[in-house]
C-alpha positions as CSV (number, residue, x, y, z in Angstrom):
1,M,16.3,33.7,159.7
2,G,19.5,36.0,159.8
3,R,19.5,39.7,160.3
4,S,19.6,42.0,157.7
5,A,20.5,45.6,156.9
6,I,19.9,48.3,154.6
7,I,23.1,50.0,153.2
8,G,24.0,52.8,150.6
9,S,23.5,56.4,150.0
10,G,21.8,58.8,148.0
11,G,18.6,56.5,147.2
12,D,20.8,53.6,146.2
13,Y,20.2,50.6,148.9
14,A,21.2,47.1,148.8
15,L,19.3,44.5,151.2
16,T,22.1,42.3,152.2
17,G,22.5,39.5,155.2
18,N,25.5,37.5,156.3
19,S,24.3,36.3,159.5
20,L,22.7,33.1,160.3
21,G,21.0,32.0,163.7
22,E,19.2,33.6,166.7
23,R,20.9,32.2,169.8
24,F,23.9,30.9,168.3
25,V,24.7,33.4,165.4
26,V,27.1,32.8,162.6
27,T,28.2,36.1,160.7
28,S,30.5,35.3,157.8
29,Y,32.7,37.7,156.3
30,G,35.1,37.9,153.4
31,E,35.3,37.5,149.7
32,S,37.0,34.7,147.5
33,H,39.9,36.8,146.6
34,G,40.1,39.1,149.5
35,P,42.6,38.3,152.0
36,E,40.4,36.2,154.0
37,V,37.3,34.8,154.9
38,G,35.7,33.6,158.0
39,V,32.9,33.9,160.6
40,V,32.3,35.5,164.0
41,V,30.3,33.0,166.3
42,D,28.1,34.7,168.8
43,G,25.9,32.6,171.4
44,C,28.4,30.0,172.0
45,P,28.7,29.4,176.1
46,A,31.5,29.5,178.0
47,G,33.9,26.7,179.0
48,L,33.5,24.8,175.8
49,T,36.9,23.2,174.9
50,I,37.8,23.8,171.3
51,S,41.0,23.7,169.6
52,P,42.0,25.1,165.9
53,E,43.3,21.3,165.4
54,E,39.5,20.1,166.1
55,I,38.0,22.6,163.6
56,Q,40.8,21.7,161.5
57,I,39.6,18.1,160.8
58,D,36.2,19.1,159.2
59,L,38.1,21.9,157.0
60,D,40.4,19.2,155.7
61,R,37.0,17.2,154.9
62,R,35.8,20.2,152.7
63,R,39.1,20.7,150.7
64,P,39.1,20.4,147.0
65,T,40.3,17.0,145.3
66,S,41.9,15.9,142.3
67,E,38.8,14.7,140.5
68,A,37.6,16.4,137.3
69,H,35.0,18.5,138.7
70,S,36.7,20.0,141.7
71,T,38.1,23.4,141.7
72,G,41.8,23.7,140.6
73,R,42.4,26.4,143.7
74,R,44.7,24.9,146.1
75,E,44.5,26.4,149.9
76,P,45.9,25.2,152.8
77,D,42.8,26.3,154.6
78,R,44.4,27.1,158.1
79,V,42.1,28.0,160.7
80,E,43.0,30.6,163.3
81,I,41.0,31.3,166.4
82,R,41.2,35.1,167.0
83,S,39.1,35.7,169.6
84,G,36.6,33.9,172.1
85,V,38.9,31.2,173.1
86,F,41.4,31.4,176.0
87,N,43.4,28.3,177.3
88,G,41.5,26.1,175.0
89,L,38.0,27.1,176.6
90,T,35.3,29.4,175.1
91,T,34.9,32.5,176.9
92,G,31.5,33.3,176.6
93,A,32.5,36.4,174.0
94,P,32.2,36.3,170.4
95,I,34.4,33.7,168.4
96,M,36.1,34.8,165.4
97,L,37.4,32.4,163.2
98,R,39.5,33.0,160.0
99,V,41.3,31.5,157.2
100,I,43.8,33.3,154.8
101,N,43.3,33.1,151.4
102,A,46.4,32.1,149.8
103,D,45.8,31.0,146.3
104,A,43.7,34.0,144.8
105,Q,44.4,34.8,141.2
106,S,42.5,37.5,140.4
107,E,44.2,38.9,137.2
108,T,41.4,36.9,134.9
109,Y,38.6,38.5,136.3
110,E,39.5,42.2,135.7
111,E,38.8,41.4,131.9
112,R,35.2,40.2,132.9
113,R,34.5,42.7,134.8
114,H,31.4,44.0,133.0
115,T,30.8,40.8,131.2
116,P,28.5,38.3,133.3
117,R,29.7,34.9,133.2
118,P,27.1,32.3,131.8
119,G,26.0,29.9,134.6
120,Q,27.7,32.1,137.2
121,V,26.5,34.3,139.8
122,D,28.1,37.6,138.1
123,L,24.9,39.1,137.2
124,I,22.7,38.3,140.5
125,A,25.5,39.8,142.5
126,R,25.4,43.0,140.5
127,Q,21.9,43.3,140.9
128,K,22.2,42.6,144.6
129,Y,24.8,45.0,145.3
130,G,24.4,47.6,142.5
131,G,27.9,47.2,141.2
132,Y,29.8,47.7,144.2
133,E,30.0,43.9,144.7
134,D,33.5,42.2,144.7
135,Y,33.6,40.6,141.4
136,R,36.7,38.4,141.4
137,G,36.1,34.7,141.8
138,S,32.4,35.3,142.5
139,G,33.2,37.5,145.9
140,R,30.5,36.8,148.5
141,F,28.9,34.1,146.5
142,S,32.1,31.8,146.2
143,A,31.8,28.1,147.4
144,R,35.2,29.9,149.2
145,I,32.8,31.4,151.6
146,T,31.6,27.9,152.7
147,V,35.2,27.6,154.6
148,G,33.6,29.8,157.4
149,F,30.5,28.0,157.8
150,V,32.2,24.6,158.0
151,A,34.5,26.2,161.0
152,A,31.5,27.4,162.6
153,G,29.7,24.2,162.1
154,A,32.4,22.1,164.0
155,I,32.1,24.3,166.9
156,A,28.2,23.7,166.6
157,K,28.6,20.1,166.4
158,K,31.0,19.9,169.5
159,L,28.4,21.9,171.4
160,V,25.2,19.8,170.6
161,G,27.6,16.5,171.3
162,K,27.5,17.9,175.0
163,V,23.5,17.1,175.1
164,G,24.2,13.6,173.2
165,I,23.2,14.7,169.5
166,R,25.2,13.5,166.9
167,V,25.5,14.7,163.3
168,Y,25.8,12.6,160.3
169,A,25.6,13.8,156.7
170,H,25.5,11.5,153.7
171,T,24.6,12.1,149.8
172,V,21.5,10.0,149.3
173,E,21.2,11.1,145.3
174,I,23.0,12.5,142.7
175,G,21.7,13.1,139.0
176,G,19.1,10.2,139.7
177,I,21.5,7.8,141.2
178,R,20.5,6.8,144.5
179,A,23.1,5.8,147.0
């Protein structure tokens, strides 16, 4: 279970939680149309070799395709390791991973600011954050936020690999059609 905090003033409070984990804690930050998205990973031991190129492999796998149901947003999703890694090795300090948002086109969201989109998270976000949410591109609720979790997952995968655990994933079923 992640950590939560009560924020607000004057009796208007919103319960927020942006962290996952207990020993390997991943705290997500940023919004879909903000300057960047990313994570801070705390709890990774010192001495693990890690490079932006290794993390980039998994980020490239999450990038949108040209398929009809994929997003039209095209981002390079280049990860930057901002802290916690020195000379290619983790230091034991929190690791900050960021990805710049390069293709955010926020203008279209201004006209819909007060009109929640059907089938989207707009109304839920407004209720959760009391009207203080970043409504552009679904803000914190956008699939764009998964960039940071994928980057953190690349580190976690490498870490558990040290004890012989391998991570595999595949789709089993979509819409009643089994693989």
